[in-house]
Backbone as a chain_set.jsonl record, in Angstrom:
{"seq": "MPAKDTFHKLVKAALENEGWAITHDPYHIDLGFVDFYIDLGAERLIAATKNGEKIAVEIKTFLGASTISEFHTAIGQFINYRIALEEEEADRCLYLAIPLDIHKRFFKHLFIQTVIRRNQIPLLVYDPENEEITQWIN", "coords": {"N": [[0.847, -1.18, 0.0], [0.645, 2.193, -0.916], [2.403, 4.903, 0.703], [0.982, 7.317, 0.929], [-1.716, 6.494, 0.88], [-1.697, 5.026, 3.247], [-1.238, 7.039, 5.18], [-3.517, 8.553, 4.79], [-5.575, 6.764, 5.585], [-4.787, 6.451, 8.218], [-5.092, 9.081, 9.344], [-7.809, 9.391, 8.963], [-8.834, 7.298, 10.601], [-7.822, 8.21, 13.074], [-9.258, 10.594, 13.395], [-11.841, 9.538, 13.581], [-11.508, 8.124, 15.96], [-11.419, 10.243, 17.704], [-13.99, 10.985, 17.816], [-15.127, 12.101, 15.54], [-17.358, 11.992, 12.808], [-16.961, 10.636, 9.692], [-17.908, 12.197, 6.827], [-17.494, 12.659, 4.167], [-15.394, 11.223, 1.754], [-13.432, 11.19, -0.731], [-13.917, 14.776, -0.079], [-15.79, 16.372, -2.347], [-15.68, 19.07, -4.601], [-17.264, 20.759, -7.08], [-16.43, 23.031, -9.401], [-17.389, 23.696, -11.807], [-15.657, 24.252, -13.978], [-13.52, 22.882, -13.112], [-12.716, 20.171, -10.932], [-12.395, 19.789, -7.435], [-10.865, 17.796, -4.952], [-10.918, 17.375, -1.732], [-9.234, 15.714, 0.84], [-10.691, 14.616, 3.168], [-13.922, 14.937, 4.691], [-15.482, 15.864, 7.656], [-17.513, 15.714, 10.61], [-18.381, 16.732, 13.896], [-20.659, 16.276, 16.366], [-21.745, 18.66, 18.692], [-22.397, 18.589, 22.088], [-25.64, 19.318, 23.372], [-26.363, 21.126, 21.432], [-27.885, 21.975, 18.303], [-26.59, 22.351, 16.002], [-23.751, 21.131, 14.272], [-20.148, 20.99, 14.525], [-18.152, 21.412, 11.734], [-15.633, 20.094, 9.643], [-13.068, 20.051, 7.098], [-10.421, 18.157, 5.764], [-7.225, 18.355, 4.471], [-4.822, 16.155, 3.692], [-1.379, 15.852, 4.085], [1.776, 14.369, 3.318], [4.474, 14.948, 3.015], [6.615, 13.485, 1.865], [8.207, 13.709, -0.334], [11.107, 14.643, -2.359], [11.783, 17.337, -1.963], [11.097, 19.321, 0.649], [10.36, 22.029, 0.88], [9.301, 22.559, -1.625], [7.088, 20.857, -1.6], [5.747, 22.099, 0.448], [5.109, 24.58, -0.734], [3.301, 23.691, -2.704], [1.334, 22.53, -1.052], [0.373, 24.783, 0.375], [-0.617, 26.39, -1.693], [-2.639, 24.694, -2.739], [-4.228, 24.501, -0.426], [-5.155, 27.165, -0.054], [-6.65, 27.547, -2.427], [-8.559, 25.475, -2.097], [-9.805, 26.311, 0.268], [-11.076, 28.697, -0.511], [-12.837, 27.703, -2.463], [-14.332, 26.022, -0.847], [-15.563, 27.856, 0.84], [-17.481, 28.89, -0.873], [-19.029, 26.647, -1.361], [-19.697, 25.445, 1.154], [-19.768, 27.265, 3.651], [-19.624, 27.051, 6.445], [-17.885, 25.048, 7.068], [-14.79, 24.236, 8.318], [-11.531, 24.272, 7.053], [-8.698, 22.2, 7.416], [-5.163, 21.719, 7.394], [-3.491, 18.797, 7.324], [-0.612, 17.54, 8.808], [2.41, 15.58, 9.181], [3.819, 14.714, 12.395], [6.689, 14.73, 12.685], [7.467, 16.436, 10.583], [6.23, 18.749, 11.401], [7.707, 19.285, 13.708], [10.373, 19.604, 12.745], [10.352, 21.174, 10.408], [8.173, 23.01, 10.281], [8.794, 24.579, 12.397], [10.4, 26.683, 11.744], [10.78, 30.205, 11.471], [9.993, 31.576, 9.103], [8.228, 29.735, 7.881], [6.282, 29.54, 9.879], [5.348, 32.158, 9.769], [4.183, 32.259, 7.204], [2.093, 30.389, 7.583], [0.648, 31.661, 9.654], [-0.021, 34.217, 8.492], [-1.614, 33.434, 6.372], [-3.603, 32.25, 7.716], [-3.897, 29.414, 8.36], [-5.253, 26.609, 9.628], [-3.858, 23.909, 11.427], [-3.611, 20.37, 11.577], [-1.971, 18.156, 13.38], [-0.498, 15.061, 12.962], [0.534, 11.885, 14.249], [2.251, 9.474, 12.742], [3.44, 7.125, 13.738], [2.214, 6.487, 16.235], [-0.315, 6.547, 15.376], [-2.222, 8.691, 15.738], [-3.865, 11.86, 16.379], [-1.992, 14.564, 17.331], [-2.072, 17.276, 17.804], [-4.115, 20.158, 17.458], [-4.027, 23.077, 15.736], [-5.033, 26.29, 15.619]], "CA": [[0.0, 0.0, 0.0], [1.453, 3.418, -0.949], [2.444, 5.658, 1.959], [-0.081, 8.315, 0.934], [-2.932, 5.796, 1.296], [-1.508, 4.676, 4.654], [-1.423, 8.25, 5.975], [-4.926, 8.914, 4.645], [-6.334, 5.862, 6.458], [-4.372, 6.74, 9.593], [-5.735, 10.321, 9.789], [-9.245, 9.098, 9.005], [-9.077, 6.506, 11.82], [-7.543, 9.067, 14.229], [-10.413, 11.488, 13.524], [-12.953, 8.733, 14.087], [-11.209, 7.834, 17.366], [-11.704, 11.46, 18.471], [-15.424, 11.234, 17.795], [-15.587, 12.701, 14.291], [-18.018, 11.121, 11.832], [-16.498, 10.962, 8.346], [-19.078, 12.428, 5.988], [-17.042, 12.687, 2.769], [-14.049, 10.66, 1.574], [-13.007, 12.563, -0.452], [-14.896, 15.857, -0.16], [-15.744, 16.804, -3.743], [-16.229, 20.387, -4.928], [-17.326, 20.955, -8.534], [-16.468, 24.461, -9.706], [-17.899, 23.878, -13.159], [-14.564, 24.105, -14.932], [-12.527, 22.002, -12.499], [-13.181, 19.494, -9.722], [-11.452, 19.682, -6.333], [-11.112, 16.673, -4.058], [-10.274, 17.51, -0.432], [-9.116, 14.336, 1.311], [-11.754, 14.155, 4.064], [-14.874, 15.838, 5.327], [-15.92, 15.238, 8.906], [-18.211, 16.609, 11.536], [-18.559, 16.217, 15.253], [-21.781, 16.948, 17.006], [-21.411, 19.252, 19.977], [-23.49, 18.308, 23.028], [-26.628, 20.35, 23.709], [-26.63, 22.047, 20.329], [-28.46, 21.334, 17.117], [-25.633, 22.508, 14.907], [-22.485, 20.436, 14.473], [-18.905, 21.583, 14.043], [-17.78, 20.706, 10.513], [-14.286, 20.353, 9.143], [-12.542, 19.333, 5.945], [-9.009, 17.939, 6.055], [-6.316, 18.038, 3.373], [-3.738, 15.396, 4.321], [-0.085, 15.91, 3.406], [2.754, 13.432, 3.87], [5.81, 15.534, 2.91], [7.566, 12.392, 1.631], [8.951, 13.973, -1.559], [12.521, 15.017, -2.261], [11.94, 18.723, -1.539], [10.067, 19.719, 1.612], [9.883, 23.385, 0.581], [8.458, 22.441, -2.818], [5.822, 20.272, -1.149], [5.096, 23.142, 1.245], [4.516, 25.519, -1.695], [2.135, 23.02, -3.286], [0.316, 22.376, -0.009], [-0.208, 26.096, 0.684], [-1.418, 26.777, -2.855], [-3.848, 23.865, -2.732], [-5.04, 24.866, 0.727], [-5.811, 28.451, -0.311], [-7.687, 27.302, -3.44], [-9.607, 24.655, -1.5], [-10.56, 27.097, 1.242], [-11.951, 29.623, -1.254], [-13.907, 26.894, -3.058], [-15.153, 25.521, 0.258], [-16.38, 28.99, 1.302], [-18.608, 28.986, -1.8], [-19.805, 25.411, -1.27], [-20.161, 25.164, 2.517], [-18.996, 28.26, 4.404], [-19.485, 26.719, 7.86], [-16.952, 23.935, 7.228], [-13.424, 24.741, 8.486], [-10.517, 23.455, 6.391], [-7.435, 21.981, 8.125], [-4.045, 21.076, 6.704], [-2.95, 17.745, 8.193], [0.818, 17.337, 8.556], [3.03, 14.631, 10.115], [4.47, 15.257, 13.584], [8.115, 15.003, 12.463], [7.563, 17.627, 9.728], [5.854, 19.876, 12.262], [8.816, 19.558, 14.629], [11.64, 20.026, 12.138], [10.202, 22.118, 9.3], [7.208, 24.055, 10.612], [9.333, 25.37, 13.504], [11.128, 27.832, 11.202], [10.038, 31.456, 11.542], [9.381, 31.876, 7.808], [7.101, 28.809, 7.7], [5.262, 29.974, 10.834], [4.791, 33.41, 9.259], [3.295, 31.9, 6.091], [0.913, 29.749, 8.173], [-0.095, 32.683, 10.4], [-0.58, 35.237, 7.588], [-2.652, 32.814, 5.549], [-4.578, 31.713, 8.668], [-4.057, 28.001, 8.024], [-5.333, 25.706, 10.779], [-3.094, 22.671, 11.236], [-3.92, 19.159, 12.32], [-0.692, 17.442, 13.417], [-0.74, 13.645, 13.242], [1.706, 11.047, 14.541], [2.105, 8.22, 12.001], [3.89, 5.983, 14.533], [1.191, 6.158, 17.232], [-1.6, 6.602, 14.68], [-3.128, 9.585, 16.453], [-3.726, 13.3, 16.207], [-1.287, 15.067, 18.522], [-2.285, 18.687, 18.049], [-4.951, 20.993, 16.604], [-3.494, 24.437, 15.842], [-5.89, 27.23, 14.887]], "C": [[0.892, 1.243, 0.0], [1.335, 4.196, 0.364], [1.304, 6.664, 2.051], [-1.4, 7.693, 1.395], [-2.873, 5.436, 2.78], [-1.785, 5.882, 5.542], [-2.88, 8.697, 5.937], [-5.781, 8.074, 5.606], [-6.038, 6.139, 7.924], [-5.083, 7.989, 10.122], [-7.242, 10.109, 9.901], [-9.595, 8.34, 10.292], [-8.862, 7.351, 13.069], [-8.698, 10.048, 14.464], [-11.609, 10.733, 14.101], [-12.757, 8.401, 15.568], [-11.48, 9.035, 18.269], [-13.183, 11.842, 18.417], [-15.96, 11.899, 16.548], [-16.253, 11.635, 13.429], [-17.547, 11.559, 10.444], [-17.711, 11.04, 7.434], [-18.739, 12.418, 4.499], [-15.624, 12.119, 2.705], [-13.871, 10.248, 0.114], [-14.186, 13.544, -0.493], [-14.755, 16.468, -1.549], [-16.373, 18.181, -3.895], [-16.123, 20.549, -6.448], [-17.463, 22.443, -8.816], [-17.01, 24.737, -11.109], [-16.825, 23.683, -14.216], [-13.456, 23.193, -14.41], [-13.154, 21.381, -11.246], [-12.062, 19.477, -8.691], [-11.858, 18.491, -5.485], [-10.285, 16.867, -2.787], [-10.324, 16.132, 0.213], [-10.289, 13.85, 2.152], [-12.683, 15.29, 4.463], [-15.355, 15.137, 6.584], [-16.716, 16.248, 9.717], [-18.365, 15.932, 12.881], [-19.712, 16.994, 15.87], [-21.349, 17.446, 18.376], [-22.624, 19.088, 20.889], [-24.345, 19.542, 23.26], [-26.796, 21.409, 22.633], [-27.232, 21.276, 19.172], [-27.47, 21.382, 15.959], [-24.327, 21.805, 15.239], [-21.314, 21.243, 13.956], [-18.459, 20.752, 12.848], [-16.366, 21.095, 10.082], [-14.078, 19.621, 7.821], [-11.042, 19.251, 6.188], [-8.262, 17.585, 4.776], [-5.073, 17.416, 3.996], [-2.48, 15.455, 3.468], [0.902, 14.994, 4.112], [4.165, 14.016, 3.919], [6.882, 14.453, 2.744], [8.417, 12.614, 0.381], [10.38, 14.433, -1.289], [12.73, 16.427, -1.701], [10.791, 19.144, -0.625], [9.504, 21.092, 1.285], [8.983, 23.377, -0.653], [7.095, 21.86, -2.452], [5.035, 21.281, -0.314], [4.398, 24.144, 0.326], [3.235, 24.935, -2.299], [1.0, 22.922, -2.272], [-0.388, 23.705, 0.286], [-1.095, 26.564, -0.463], [-2.722, 25.999, -2.925], [-4.782, 24.307, -1.618], [-5.824, 26.149, 0.457], [-6.929, 28.285, -1.339], [-8.854, 26.51, -2.863], [-10.46, 25.463, -0.534], [-11.531, 28.047, 0.548], [-13.119, 28.865, -1.878], [-14.871, 26.4, -1.984], [-16.061, 26.622, 0.809], [-17.623, 29.16, 0.427], [-19.579, 27.823, -1.607], [-20.464, 25.231, 0.101], [-19.347, 26.023, 3.491], [-18.778, 27.915, 5.873], [-18.534, 25.548, 8.113], [-15.53, 24.495, 7.243], [-12.423, 23.762, 7.872], [-9.24, 23.41, 7.227], [-6.415, 21.363, 7.187], [-3.434, 20.082, 7.681], [-1.501, 17.472, 7.802], [1.392, 16.352, 9.578], [3.775, 15.348, 11.236], [5.937, 15.602, 13.345], [8.328, 16.231, 11.586], [7.212, 18.871, 10.543], [7.025, 20.272, 13.158], [10.046, 20.128, 13.93], [11.512, 21.052, 11.029], [9.29, 23.284, 9.656], [7.663, 24.903, 11.796], [10.024, 26.642, 13.012], [10.223, 29.062, 11.134], [9.316, 31.775, 10.23], [8.129, 31.017, 7.597], [5.952, 29.209, 8.629], [4.571, 31.258, 10.366], [3.819, 33.143, 8.117], [1.987, 31.309, 6.628], [0.028, 30.79, 8.875], [-0.766, 33.686, 9.45], [-1.7, 34.692, 6.723], [-3.732, 32.137, 6.385], [-4.932, 30.261, 8.341], [-4.091, 27.16, 9.295], [-4.613, 24.393, 10.46], [-3.645, 21.558, 12.119], [-2.624, 18.346, 12.249], [-0.965, 15.992, 13.809], [0.573, 12.89, 13.401], [1.513, 9.703, 13.839], [2.492, 6.985, 12.824], [2.831, 5.529, 15.533], [-0.22, 6.207, 16.67], [-2.63, 7.436, 15.414], [-2.888, 11.024, 16.079], [-3.1, 13.835, 17.479], [-1.617, 16.521, 18.832], [-3.231, 19.277, 17.003], [-4.448, 22.416, 16.794], [-4.351, 25.349, 14.967], [-5.206, 28.569, 14.728]], "O": [[1.801, 1.346, 0.824], [0.308, 4.151, 1.041], [0.723, 6.849, 3.12], [-2.12, 8.283, 2.201], [-3.876, 5.53, 3.486], [-2.488, 5.765, 6.546], [-3.414, 9.167, 6.942], [-6.606, 8.611, 6.345], [-6.929, 6.07, 8.77], [-5.621, 7.966, 11.229], [-7.873, 10.601, 10.837], [-10.542, 8.702, 10.989], [-9.625, 7.235, 14.029], [-9.071, 10.3, 15.61], [-12.3, 11.227, 14.992], [-13.716, 8.396, 16.34], [-11.739, 8.87, 19.461], [-13.577, 12.897, 18.914], [-17.143, 12.235, 16.497], [-15.765, 10.509, 13.335], [-17.714, 12.718, 10.066], [-18.451, 10.068, 7.285], [-19.616, 12.191, 3.665], [-14.761, 12.487, 3.503], [-14.127, 9.098, -0.245], [-15.296, 13.189, -0.888], [-13.707, 17.021, -1.882], [-17.464, 18.433, -3.383], [-15.034, 20.484, -7.019], [-18.49, 23.047, -8.508], [-17.078, 25.889, -11.538], [-17.056, 23.026, -15.231], [-12.569, 22.783, -15.159], [-14.005, 21.985, -10.594], [-10.912, 19.186, -9.024], [-13.044, 18.209, -5.317], [-9.093, 16.561, -2.767], [-11.348, 15.453, 0.141], [-10.834, 12.78, 1.883], [-12.275, 16.447, 4.559], [-15.607, 13.933, 6.564], [-16.604, 17.46, 9.532], [-18.465, 14.709, 12.975], [-19.717, 18.225, 15.881], [-20.673, 16.739, 19.123], [-23.746, 19.413, 20.501], [-23.841, 20.662, 23.336], [-27.324, 22.487, 22.907], [-27.093, 20.056, 19.086], [-27.514, 20.55, 15.053], [-23.852, 21.879, 16.372], [-21.464, 22.076, 13.063], [-18.393, 19.526, 12.934], [-15.969, 22.258, 10.15], [-14.816, 18.698, 7.478], [-10.454, 20.171, 6.756], [-8.62, 16.634, 4.081], [-4.353, 18.077, 4.745], [-2.511, 15.145, 2.277], [0.876, 14.854, 5.335], [4.967, 13.627, 4.769], [7.924, 14.496, 3.398], [9.269, 11.782, 0.068], [10.796, 14.588, -0.141], [13.735, 16.689, -1.041], [9.655, 19.303, -1.073], [8.297, 21.306, 1.399], [8.004, 24.121, -0.708], [6.066, 22.324, -2.944], [3.805, 21.313, -0.365], [3.249, 24.517, 0.562], [2.214, 25.616, -2.387], [-0.155, 23.196, -2.595], [-1.61, 23.742, 0.429], [-2.193, 27.074, -0.237], [-3.786, 26.578, -3.145], [-5.983, 24.469, -1.834], [-7.026, 26.207, 0.714], [-8.025, 28.814, -1.156], [-10.013, 26.841, -3.115], [-11.683, 25.326, -0.51], [-12.678, 28.185, 0.973], [-14.259, 29.328, -1.829], [-16.083, 26.367, -2.195], [-17.196, 26.354, 1.2], [-18.689, 29.529, 0.919], [-20.795, 27.996, -1.681], [-21.647, 24.903, 0.19], [-18.367, 25.561, 4.076], [-17.845, 28.428, 6.492], [-18.391, 25.105, 9.253], [-15.112, 25.153, 6.29], [-12.47, 22.563, 8.146], [-8.755, 24.442, 7.69], [-6.759, 20.584, 6.299], [-2.924, 20.466, 8.734], [-1.192, 17.211, 6.64], [0.919, 16.292, 10.713], [4.294, 16.449, 11.049], [6.387, 16.668, 13.764], [9.267, 16.994, 11.814], [7.836, 19.92, 10.384], [7.299, 21.458, 13.343], [10.694, 21.033, 14.456], [12.484, 21.746, 10.732], [9.615, 24.433, 9.356], [6.978, 25.857, 12.163], [10.211, 27.58, 13.786], [9.047, 28.963, 10.783], [8.159, 32.195, 10.244], [7.089, 31.528, 7.18], [4.791, 29.216, 8.22], [3.364, 31.424, 10.542], [2.744, 33.741, 8.068], [0.903, 31.684, 6.181], [-1.191, 30.792, 8.707], [-1.955, 33.969, 9.594], [-2.634, 35.418, 6.38], [-4.657, 31.528, 5.848], [-6.088, 29.924, 8.084], [-3.071, 27.013, 9.968], [-4.746, 23.845, 9.365], [-4.08, 21.784, 13.248], [-2.23, 17.899, 11.172], [-1.576, 15.719, 14.843], [1.581, 13.215, 12.773], [0.708, 8.883, 14.28], [1.925, 5.911, 12.622], [2.574, 4.333, 15.67], [-1.194, 5.948, 17.376], [-3.744, 6.988, 15.685], [-1.843, 11.373, 15.53], [-3.606, 13.597, 18.575], [-1.469, 16.964, 19.971], [-3.159, 18.94, 15.821], [-4.444, 22.915, 17.92], [-4.392, 25.204, 13.746], [-5.775, 29.487, 14.138]]}, "num_chains": 1, "name": "protein.A"}
């Protein structure tokens, strides 16, 4: 099984373990001239409310030869997906899922943190070894 599929299944299972119901796999957005496929859509019902919290998750592995190149691609995709998602379902929050080791060694750099902050990109940090979500960063 390719690593990308492994990470996808891992994040999906970790979300389910935290009480999220997977509603879309993948989350499809048809813009008329192009189709977007965000890896997962999920929602968790909040006690004593009628409305649920909804998220969409774009899962990245950062397994390629160039981490910065993958970062550029991930940020570009994220921004496009978020804009499309705002048109389709404005109450669904988009997260960028990244592996724990990449978060520790690459996302610690000031420049990377500045890009994430300025573009207001929520992160979901997952641990492939323990198969769990370690951090939600808004």
